[in-house]
GUSEBA-202756 format. One line per 8 residues: number of its first residue (from 1); their letters; for each residue x, y, z of N, C-alpha, C. Coordinates in Angstrom, 2 decimals. Example, Ala and Ser with C-alpha at 12.3 -4.5 7.8 and 13.67 -1.06 7.14 Angstrom:
2
1	as	13.19:-5.69:7.80:12.30:-4.50:7.80:13.20:-3.30:7.80 ~ 12.85:-2.25:7.08:13.67:-1.06:7.14:12.90:0.03:7.87
% end
This chain:
267
1	xxxxxxxx	2.97:13.15:50.20:4.30:13.36:49.60:5.19:12.14:49.72 ~ 4.89:11.20:50.63:5.81:10.10:50.86:6.00:9.23:49.63 ~ 4.97:9.14:48.78:5.07:8.30:47.58:5.61:9.06:46.39 ~ 5.85:10.34:46.53:6.37:11.16:45.43:7.83:10.80:45.16 ~ 8.31:11.09:43.96:9.69:10.73:43.61:10.72:11.68:44.21 ~ 11.98:11.23:44.22:13.12:12.06:44.57:13.77:12.51:43.27 ~ 14.06:13.80:43.15:14.72:14.33:41.97:16.23:14.36:42.15 ~ 16.95:13.99:41.12:18.41:13.95:41.14:18.91:14.59:39.84
9	xxxxxxxx	19.92:15.46:39.93:20.44:16.01:38.68:21.94:16.20:38.71 ~ 22.52:16.18:37.51:23.96:16.34:37.32:24.19:16.92:35.93 ~ 25.43:17.33:35.67:25.77:17.86:34.36:25.77:16.79:33.28 ~ 25.77:15.54:33.67:25.81:14.46:32.68:25.59:13.11:33.32 ~ 26.56:12.21:33.15:26.43:10.83:33.60:26.95:10.60:35.01 ~ 27.80:11.49:35.52:28.45:11.24:36.80:27.49:11.04:37.94 ~ 26.39:11.77:37.93:25.41:11.64:39.01:24.77:10.28:39.08 ~ 24.95:9.45:38.05:24.43:8.09:38.11:25.10:7.28:39.21
17	xxxxxxxx	26.31:7.67:39.63:26.93:6.99:40.76:26.12:7.25:42.03 ~ 25.60:8.46:42.16:24.73:8.78:43.30:23.40:8.06:43.17 ~ 22.87:8.03:41.96:21.60:7.35:41.73:21.71:5.87:42.08 ~ 22.83:5.24:41.70:23.04:3.83:42.03:22.99:3.61:43.53 ~ 23.65:4.49:44.28:23.64:4.37:45.74:22.24:4.57:46.30 ~ 21.49:5.51:45.74:20.11:5.75:46.19:19.22:4.54:45.91 ~ 19.35:3.97:44.73:18.55:2.79:44.37:18.84:1.64:45.33 ~ 20.12:1.44:45.63:20.50:0.32:46.48:20.09:0.53:47.94
25	xxxxxxxx	20.19:1.77:48.41:19.91:2.04:49.83:18.43:2.33:50.09 ~ 17.74:2.86:49.08:16.33:3.23:49.24:15.49:2.53:48.17 ~ 15.35:1.22:48.26:14.73:0.45:47.17:13.25:0.74:46.95 ~ 12.60:1.39:47.89:11.18:1.70:47.73:10.93:3.04:47.04 ~ 11.99:3.82:46.88:11.82:5.18:46.36:11.85:5.23:44.84 ~ 10.96:6.02:44.28:10.99:6.32:42.85:11.93:7.51:42.64 ~ 12.74:7.44:41.59:13.74:8.47:41.33:13.59:9.04:39.92 ~ 13.80:10.35:39.80:13.82:11.01:38.50:15.20:11.64:38.35
33	xxxxxxxx	15.90:11.28:37.29:17.26:11.75:37.07:17.31:12.64:35.83 ~ 17.94:13.81:35.99:18.16:14.70:34.85:19.66:14.85:34.61 ~ 20.11:14.43:33.45:21.50:14.61:33.06:21.59:15.74:32.03 ~ 22.20:16.86:32.43:22.21:18.05:31.58:23.38:18.00:30.59 ~ 23.43:16.94:29.80:24.55:16.76:28.88:24.55:17.81:27.77 ~ 23.42:18.48:27.56:23.39:19.55:26.58:24.22:20.76:26.99 ~ 24.42:20.93:28.31:25.25:22.02:28.83:26.61:21.53:29.32 ~ 26.87:20.25:29.17:28.12:19.66:29.66:29.32:20.26:28.93
41	xxxxxxxx	30.46:20.46:29.65:30.67:20.24:31.09:30.42:21.50:31.90 ~ 30.12:21.33:33.20:29.92:22.46:34.09:31.24:22.99:34.65 ~ 32.27:22.15:34.71:33.47:22.45:35.48:34.17:23.74:35.12 ~ 34.15:24.13:33.85:34.87:25.33:33.43:33.96:26.55:33.33 ~ 32.68:26.39:33.65:31.72:27.49:33.50:31.67:28.34:34.77 ~ 31.40:29.64:34.64:31.25:30.50:35.82:30.13:30.00:36.73 ~ 30.28:30.24:38.03:29.29:29.73:38.99:27.91:30.33:38.77 ~ 27.83:31.58:38.29:26.51:32.17:38.08:25.78:31.48:36.92
49	xxxxxxxx	26.54:31.00:35.94:25.93:30.25:34.84:25.45:28.89:35.34 ~ 26.27:28.22:36.14:25.87:26.92:36.69:24.66:27.09:37.60 ~ 24.61:28.17:38.34:23.44:28.44:39.19:22.18:28.54:38.35 ~ 22.24:29.23:37.22:21.07:29.34:36.35:20.63:27.96:35.86 ~ 21.60:27.14:35.43:21.25:25.79:35.00:20.56:25.02:36.11 ~ 21.12:25.11:37.33:20.56:24.38:38.46:19.13:24.83:38.77 ~ 18.89:26.13:38.70:17.54:26.63:38.97:16.55:26.16:37.90 ~ 16.98:26.17:36.64:16.10:25.71:35.56:15.77:24.23:35.72
57	xxxxxxxx	16.78:23.42:36.05:16.56:21.98:36.22:15.64:21.74:37.41 ~ 15.86:22.48:38.48:15.01:22.33:39.66:13.56:22.63:39.33 ~ 13.31:23.68:38.57:11.93:23.99:38.16:11.33:22.83:37.39 ~ 12.12:22.24:36.51:11.65:21.10:35.73:11.28:19.92:36.63 ~ 12.12:19.64:37.62:11.85:18.52:38.52:10.67:18.81:39.45 ~ 10.53:20.07:39.85:9.38:20.43:40.69:8.07:20.25:39.94 ~ 8.09:20.48:38.64:6.89:20.25:37.84:6.49:18.78:37.83 ~ 7.44:17.92:38.15:7.18:16.48:38.25:6.95:16.05:39.69
65	xxxxxxxx	6.70:17.03:40.56:6.26:16.81:41.94:7.24:16.00:42.78 ~ 8.54:16.31:42.65:9.51:15.61:43.50:9.35:16.06:44.95 ~ 9.62:15.16:45.87:9.47:15.45:47.30:10.79:15.86:47.94 ~ 11.90:15.61:47.25:13.23:15.97:47.75:14.15:16.10:46.54 ~ 15.28:16.77:46.74:16.18:17.04:45.63:17.61:16.70:46.03 ~ 18.31:16.01:45.13:19.72:15.72:45.31:20.50:16.40:44.20 ~ 21.41:17.30:44.58:22.29:17.94:43.61:23.50:17.02:43.47 ~ 23.46:16.15:42.48:24.48:15.11:42.32:25.63:15.59:41.46
73	xxxxxxxx	26.05:16.82:41.71:27.11:17.45:40.94:27.80:18.43:41.86 ~ 29.11:18.29:42.04:29.83:19.16:42.95:29.81:20.61:42.50 ~ 29.97:20.86:41.20:29.92:22.23:40.70:28.57:22.87:40.97 ~ 27.50:22.14:40.69:26.17:22.67:40.91:25.89:22.86:42.39 ~ 26.39:21.95:43.22:26.20:22.09:44.67:26.92:23.33:45.18 ~ 28.14:23.55:44.69:28.90:24.74:45.10:28.18:26.02:44.67 ~ 27.56:25.98:43.50:26.92:27.18:42.96:25.52:27.42:43.50 ~ 24.78:26.33:43.79:23.33:26.50:43.97:22.76:25.98:45.28
81	xxxxxxxx	23.51:25.21:46.06:22.91:24.57:47.24:22.30:25.60:48.19 ~ 23.04:26.63:48.55:22.53:27.62:49.50:21.27:28.30:48.96 ~ 21.29:28.65:47.68:20.13:29.32:47.09:18.91:28.42:47.10 ~ 19.09:27.16:46.73:17.95:26.24:46.67:17.42:25.93:48.06 ~ 18.31:25.82:49.03:17.84:25.58:50.40:16.97:26.74:50.89 ~ 17.32:27.94:50.50:16.55:29.11:50.91:15.21:29.19:50.19 ~ 15.18:28.78:48.93:13.98:29.00:48.12:12.96:27.87:48.21 ~ 13.40:26.65:48.49:12.51:25.50:48.38:11.97:25.06:49.73
89	xxxxxxxx	10.76:24.53:49.69:10.15:23.96:50.88:10.50:22.48:51.05 ~ 11.02:21.87:50.01:11.37:20.45:50.09:12.84:20.31:50.49 ~ 13.23:19.16:51.04:14.63:18.95:51.42:15.55:18.95:50.21 ~ 16.73:19.54:50.38:17.75:19.58:49.34:19.07:19.10:49.93 ~ 19.73:18.18:49.23:21.03:17.66:49.67:22.02:17.81:48.53 ~ 23.22:18.28:48.85:24.32:18.31:47.90:25.30:17.19:48.21 ~ 26.31:17.05:47.37:27.26:15.95:47.53:28.54:16.37:48.24 ~ 28.73:17.66:48.47:30.00:18.12:49.02:30.15:17.76:50.50
97	xxxxxxxx	29.19:18.14:51.32:29.33:17.92:52.76:29.37:16.44:53.14 ~ 28.49:15.58:52.59:28.59:14.16:52.97:29.95:13.55:52.66 ~ 30.51:13.88:51.49:31.81:13.33:51.12:32.93:13.84:52.01 ~ 32.90:15.14:52.32:33.96:15.71:53.15:33.89:15.17:54.58 ~ 32.69:15.04:55.12:32.55:14.48:56.47:33.10:13.06:56.52 ~ 32.79:12.26:55.50:33.29:10.89:55.48:34.80:10.85:55.37 ~ 35.37:11.75:54.55:36.82:11.80:54.41:37.50:12.20:55.70 ~ 36.92:13.17:56.40:37.50:13.62:57.66:37.48:12.52:58.71
105	xxxxxxxx	36.46:11.67:58.69:36.39:10.55:59.62:37.39:9.45:59.25 ~ 37.63:9.30:57.96:38.46:8.18:57.49:39.96:8.43:57.63 ~ 40.39:9.69:57.56:41.82:9.96:57.56:42.46:9.58:58.90 ~ 43.60:8.95:58.81:44.34:8.54:60.01:45.41:9.57:60.37 ~ 45.99:10.18:59.36:47.08:11.13:59.58:46.60:12.57:59.71 ~ 45.35:12.82:59.29:44.85:14.18:59.25:45.15:14.89:57.95 ~ 45.87:14.20:57.03:46.16:14.79:55.72:45.14:14.25:54.71 ~ 44.23:15.10:54.36:43.10:14.72:53.52:43.19:15.41:52.17
113	xxxxxxxx	42.99:14.64:51.11:43.00:15.20:49.76:41.60:15.24:49.17 ~ 41.40:16.20:48.30:40.15:16.30:47.52:40.53:16.54:46.07 ~ 39.96:15.75:45.18:40.09:16.04:43.76:38.72:16.42:43.23 ~ 38.70:17.42:42.36:37.44:17.93:41.84:37.72:18.64:40.54 ~ 36.68:19.18:39.93:36.88:19.97:38.72:37.53:21.29:39.11 ~ 38.09:21.97:38.13:38.72:23.26:38.40:37.72:24.25:38.99 ~ 36.48:24.19:38.50:35.47:25.11:38.99:35.14:24.89:40.46 ~ 35.03:23.64:40.85:34.72:23.33:42.25:35.87:23.76:43.15
121	xxxxxxxx	37.10:23.45:42.75:38.26:23.84:43.56:38.32:25.36:43.68 ~ 38.12:26.05:42.57:38.20:27.52:42.58:37.09:28.16:43.41 ~ 35.96:27.48:43.53:34.84:28.03:44.31:35.17:28.12:45.79 ~ 36.12:27.30:46.24:36.47:27.29:47.66:35.48:26.54:48.53 ~ 34.53:25.82:47.92:33.48:25.16:48.69:34.04:24.13:49.68 ~ 34.96:23.30:49.22:35.54:22.30:50.12:36.41:22.95:51.19 ~ 37.21:23.93:50.80:38.09:24.59:51.74:37.30:25.29:52.85 ~ 36.24:25.98:52.47:35.43:26.70:53.46:34.70:25.74:54.39
129	xxxxxxxx	34.17:24.66:53.80:33.45:23.69:54.62:34.39:22.98:55.58 ~ 35.59:22.63:55.10:36.56:21.96:55.97:36.95:22.86:57.14 ~ 37.12:24.14:56.89:37.47:25.06:57.97:36.37:25.12:59.03 ~ 35.13:24.85:58.60:34.00:24.94:59.54:33.75:23.63:60.28 ~ 33.80:22.49:59.57:33.39:21.23:60.20:34.56:20.32:60.55 ~ 35.75:20.57:60.00:36.90:19.71:60.29:38.18:20.53:60.31 ~ 38.26:21.51:61.22:39.43:22.41:61.23:40.73:21.71:61.57 ~ 40.64:20.52:62.15:41.85:19.78:62.51:42.50:19.10:61.31
137	xxxxxxxx	41.80:19.05:60.18:42.29:18.36:58.99:43.18:19.28:58.16 ~ 44.28:18.73:57.65:45.13:19.44:56.69:44.64:19.08:55.29 ~ 43.98:20.00:54.62:43.29:19.73:53.36:44.15:20.14:52.17 ~ 44.26:19.24:51.21:44.93:19.53:49.94:43.95:19.28:48.81 ~ 43.75:20.28:47.96:42.79:20.16:46.86:43.53:20.22:45.53 ~ 43.06:19.44:44.58:43.65:19.45:43.24:42.55:19.38:42.19 ~ 42.62:20.28:41.22:41.71:20.22:40.09:42.16:19.17:39.09 ~ 41.20:18.50:38.48:41.52:17.41:37.55:40.84:17.61:36.21
145	xxxxxxxx	41.24:18.63:35.46:40.63:18.84:34.13:40.89:17.66:33.22 ~ 39.86:17.24:32.53:39.97:16.11:31.61:39.33:14.84:32.11 ~ 39.27:14.64:33.42:38.68:13.42:33.97:37.22:13.27:33.53 ~ 36.45:14.32:33.70:35.02:14.25:33.39:34.80:13.95:31.91 ~ 35.60:14.58:31.07:35.43:14.37:29.63:35.72:12.92:29.24 ~ 36.72:12.31:29.86:37.00:10.90:29.58:35.82:10.02:29.99 ~ 35.25:10.28:31.17:34.12:9.48:31.64:32.93:9.63:30.71 ~ 32.62:10.85:30.32:31.47:11.07:29.45:31.66:10.42:28.08
153	xxxxxxxx	32.91:10.20:27.70:33.19:9.52:26.44:33.22:7.99:26.61 ~ 33.03:7.53:27.84:33.03:6.10:28.10:34.40:5.49:28.27 ~ 35.43:6.32:28.42:36.81:5.84:28.56:37.25:6.03:30.01 ~ 37.34:4.92:30.76:37.69:5.04:32.17:38.97:4.29:32.54 ~ 39.59:3.61:31.58:40.75:2.80:31.95:41.82:2.71:30.87 ~ 41.85:3.65:29.96:42.84:3.62:28.89:44.20:4.09:29.41 ~ 45.24:3.86:28.61:46.57:4.36:28.96:46.57:5.88:29.07 ~ 45.79:6.54:28.21:45.74:7.99:28.24:45.18:8.51:29.56
161	xxxxxxxx	44.14:7.84:30.06:43.56:8.23:31.34:44.58:8.03:32.46 ~ 45.31:6.93:32.41:46.29:6.62:33.45:47.41:7.66:33.47 ~ 47.89:8.04:32.30:48.95:9.05:32.22:48.45:10.39:32.77 ~ 47.23:10.75:32.40:46.65:12.00:32.92:46.53:11.94:34.44 ~ 46.08:10.81:34.96:45.93:10.67:36.41:47.27:10.80:37.12 ~ 48.31:10.22:36.57:49.63:10.33:37.19:50.06:11.79:37.31 ~ 49.77:12.57:36.28:50.17:13.98:36.30:49.32:14.79:37.27 ~ 48.01:14.59:37.24:47.11:15.41:38.04:47.17:15.06:39.53
169	xxxxxxxx	47.45:13.82:39.84:47.44:13.38:41.24:48.79:13.55:41.93 ~ 49.82:13.92:41.17:51.16:14.07:41.74:51.20:15.03:42.93 ~ 50.51:16.17:42.89:50.55:17.07:44.07:50.02:16.43:45.33 ~ 49.03:15.56:45.20:48.45:14.91:46.38:49.37:13.81:46.89 ~ 50.10:13.18:45.98:51.11:12.23:46.43:52.21:12.94:47.21 ~ 52.63:14.10:46.72:53.65:14.87:47.43:53.15:15.36:48.78 ~ 51.83:15.63:48.88:51.25:16.07:50.15:51.08:14.91:51.13 ~ 51.32:13.69:50.67:51.28:12.49:51.51:49.91:12.29:52.17
177	xxxxxxxx	48.84:12.52:51.38:47.50:12.29:51.93:47.28:10.80:52.10 ~ 46.49:10.44:53.11:46.17:9.02:53.30:44.72:8.73:52.94 ~ 43.96:9.79:52.64:42.55:9.66:52.27:42.27:10.66:51.16 ~ 41.51:10.22:50.17:41.23:11.08:49.01:39.73:11.08:48.74 ~ 39.13:12.26:48.84:37.72:12.42:48.53:37.57:12.65:47.03 ~ 36.74:11.84:46.41:36.46:11.99:44.98:35.38:13.06:44.84 ~ 35.83:14.31:44.69:34.95:15.45:44.76:34.25:15.79:43.46 ~ 33.93:14.80:42.70:33.12:14.93:41.49:32.43:13.59:41.30
185	xxxxxxxx	31.15:13.61:41.00:30.41:12.35:40.92:30.81:11.50:39.72 ~ 31.57:12.07:38.80:32.12:11.27:37.70:33.30:10.41:38.16 ~ 34.01:10.86:39.19:35.29:10.26:39.52:35.23:8.82:40.06 ~ 34.15:8.40:40.74:34.11:6.99:41.14:34.22:6.02:39.96 ~ 33.83:6.47:38.77:33.96:5.61:37.59:35.42:5.47:37.17 ~ 36.28:6.30:37.73:37.72:6.22:37.49:38.47:5.67:38.71 ~ 37.73:5.08:39.64:38.33:4.70:40.91:39.48:3.71:40.75 ~ 39.38:2.79:39.82:40.46:1.82:39.64:41.75:2.51:39.21
193	xxxxxxxx	41.65:3.41:38.24:42.82:4.14:37.78:43.38:5.04:38.89 ~ 42.50:5.76:39.57:42.93:6.65:40.65:43.60:5.85:41.76 ~ 43.02:4.70:42.10:43.59:3.85:43.14:44.95:3.30:42.75 ~ 45.09:2.94:41.47:46.40:2.43:41.00:47.48:3.49:41.16 ~ 47.14:4.72:40.83:48.12:5.81:40.90:48.44:6.18:42.35 ~ 47.42:6.29:43.19:47.62:6.74:44.57:48.22:5.66:45.46 ~ 47.97:4.40:45.14:48.50:3.31:45.95:47.46:2.75:46.91 ~ 47.69:1.52:47.32:46.69:0.81:48.11:46.51:1.36:49.52
201	xxxxxxxx	47.46:2.15:50.00:47.36:2.69:51.36:46.48:3.93:51.44 ~ 46.10:4.47:50.30:45.25:5.67:50.29:43.79:5.25:50.15 ~ 42.97:5.68:51.09:41.54:5.37:51.08:40.81:6.33:50.15 ~ 40.03:5.78:49.22:39.22:6.62:48.33:37.81:6.74:48.90 ~ 37.31:7.95:48.99:35.98:8.20:49.54:35.10:8.77:48.45 ~ 34.02:8.08:48.15:33.03:8.55:47.18:31.89:9.23:47.91 ~ 31.47:10.37:47.42:30.35:11.06:48.05:29.02:10.39:47.75 ~ 28.99:9.46:46.79:27.73:8.86:46.37:27.05:8.12:47.52
209	xxxxxxxx	27.76:7.17:48.12:27.17:6.40:49.22:26.81:7.30:50.39 ~ 27.69:8.24:50.71:27.44:9.12:51.85:26.21:10.00:51.61 ~ 26.02:10.44:50.37:24.84:11.25:50.05:23.56:10.43:50.18 ~ 23.62:9.17:49.76:22.45:8.30:49.89:22.11:8.07:51.37 ~ 23.12:7.88:52.20:22.88:7.72:53.64:22.25:8.99:54.21 ~ 22.74:10.14:53.78:22.20:11.40:54.27:20.74:11.56:53.87 ~ 20.40:11.17:52.65:19.01:11.26:52.20:18.13:10.31:52.98 ~ 18.60:9.10:53.23:17.80:8.15:54.01:17.52:8.70:55.40
217	xxxxxxxx	18.55:9.27:56.02:18.37:9.84:57.36:17.39:11.00:57.34 ~ 17.50:11.85:56.33:16.61:13.00:56.23:15.16:12.58:56.04 ~ 14.93:11.63:55.15:13.56:11.16:54.92:12.98:10.53:56.18 ~ 13.83:9.79:56.90:13.36:9.17:58.14:12.98:10.19:59.18 ~ 13.81:11.23:59.33:13.54:12.27:60.32:12.23:12.99:60.03 ~ 11.91:13.14:58.74:10.71:13.90:58.37:9.51:13.01:58.07 ~ 9.65:11.71:58.25:8.55:10.80:57.97:8.12:10.80:56.52 ~ 9.11:10.92:55.62:8.81:11.03:54.20:9.20:9.78:53.40
225	xxxxxxxx	9.50:8.69:54.09:9.88:7.48:53.36:8.70:6.95:52.54 ~ 9.01:6.42:51.37:7.98:5.83:50.53:7.50:4.53:51.15 ~ 6.21:4.24:51.05:5.72:2.94:51.51:6.23:1.83:50.60 ~ 6.19:0.61:51.08:6.61:-0.52:50.26:5.64:-0.64:49.08 ~ 6.15:-0.53:47.84:5.24:-0.55:46.68:4.83:-1.98:46.31 ~ 3.70:-2.08:45.62:3.25:-3.40:45.16:4.18:-3.93:44.09 ~ 4.75:-3.03:43.29:5.71:-3.38:42.24:6.97:-2.56:42.45 ~ 8.12:-3.06:41.99:9.35:-2.27:42.10:9.16:-0.91:41.45
233	xxxxxxxx	9.65:0.15:42.07:9.46:1.49:41.50:10.17:1.65:40.17 ~ 9.57:2.43:39.30:10.19:2.73:38.01:10.93:4.05:38.12 ~ 12.16:4.07:37.62:12.97:5.27:37.66:12.97:5.92:36.27 ~ 12.87:7.24:36.25:12.77:7.98:35.00:14.04:8.77:34.74 ~ 14.37:8.91:33.47:15.60:9.57:33.07:15.30:10.61:32.00 ~ 15.90:11.79:32.16:15.80:12.83:31.15:17.21:13.32:30.84 ~ 17.43:13.71:29.60:18.71:14.27:29.23:18.51:15.39:28.21 ~ 19.35:16.40:28.32:19.30:17.50:27.36:20.27:17.28:26.20
241	xxxxxxxx	20.92:16.12:26.19:21.84:15.76:25.11:21.31:14.58:24.32 ~ 22.18:13.91:23.56:21.75:12.77:22.74:21.22:11.62:23.59 ~ 20.02:11.19:23.30:19.37:10.14:24.08:20.10:8.81:23.93 ~ 20.49:8.45:22.71:21.14:7.16:22.48:22.46:7.05:23.26 ~ 23.22:8.13:23.27:24.49:8.12:24.01:24.24:7.97:25.50 ~ 23.25:8.70:26.00:22.93:8.61:27.42:22.49:7.20:27.78 ~ 21.63:6.62:26.96:21.13:5.27:27.24:22.26:4.25:27.22 ~ 23.14:4.35:26.22:24.23:3.37:26.11:25.20:3.48:27.27
249	xxxxxxxx	25.71:4.68:27.53:26.69:4.84:28.60:26.04:4.75:29.97 ~ 24.82:5.25:30.08:24.11:5.15:31.35:23.85:3.71:31.74 ~ 23.49:2.89:30.77:23.28:1.48:31.05:24.57:0.79:31.47 ~ 25.69:1.21:30.88:26.98:0.62:31.23:27.39:0.99:32.65 ~ 27.15:2.25:33.03:27.60:2.72:34.33:26.60:2.42:35.45 ~ 25.31:2.45:35.14:24.30:2.28:36.19:23.74:0.86:36.21 ~ 23.35:0.36:35.04:22.75:-0.97:34.99:21.46:-0.96:34.19 ~ 20.68:-2.02:34.35:19.47:-2.18:33.52:18.37:-1.18:33.81
257	xxxxxxxx	18.51:-0.41:34.88:17.47:0.58:35.20:17.33:1.64:34.12 ~ 18.39:1.87:33.35:18.33:2.89:32.30:17.69:2.28:31.05 ~ 16.41:2.45:30.95:15.67:1.92:29.80:15.05:3.07:29.00 ~ 14.03:3.66:29.56:13.37:4.77:28.89:14.04:6.08:29.25 ~ 14.55:6.78:28.24:15.21:8.07:28.45:14.44:9.10:27.64 ~ 14.02:10.17:28.31:13.25:11.22:27.67:14.18:12.35:27.23 ~ 14.02:12.79:26.01:14.82:13.92:25.50:14.22:15.22:26.01 ~ 15.10:16.15:26.39:14.66:17.47:26.82:15.50:18.53:26.11
265	xxx	14.83:19.55:25.63:15.52:20.63:24.95:15.27:21.93:25.69 ~ 16.34:22.72:25.88:16.21:24.01:26.54:15.76:25.10:25.57 ~ 15.77:24.82:24.29:15.39:25.84:23.31:13.89:26.05:23.27
% end
């Protein structure tokens, strides 16, 4: 199993921020990424619907013999992490706990903010986890409808995005948070705009790097690290939406690794 690939999935392009961190931190590992842009966006969908999507994608990745799974989507992690951990024999990691743990460590004042999709905030996943692992933290959560759609359209720094960010982040400014967890894997692509609005004194925490560190630790504990390959590993990409759009925007956000993209249809 050590040479088998790691499966990664998200509702679209946002999970590529996690994939980038995995590629950089685990250069020997082969990765398979599924972007479910055909069902995008997940944020406004009921959790039971997102759970079904996550289970279907997991079956698809298991057919490709993945040795571990990364749920690179906060909505999907909130909906499906517990179920997948119970059902699967392979390791499963979500993006919620690594990001929250890092945020709790980073805050100086104890006032920690989380921004996420409306669905993730409504699920209570961050609030429940914070009560369990960081009860000393004063947590403020804000839903950010529209952020994901701008990223998927390739617009991360327009005036329209900035105006939206000013409106959506205002509650966290009033809460005087000193650390902000980007609770959606799309949001690191908006980090410059978010940072401009929040100010230089607010630390932005991306779950992408923390999730990659968690995966490295898990593989090490279980002796599942890939051996050093003779050639650099090839990473595979699948999408349930338009291939050309995924390749163009994926290449912009991730880099040259996005070459061959396989189309997948749920019909």
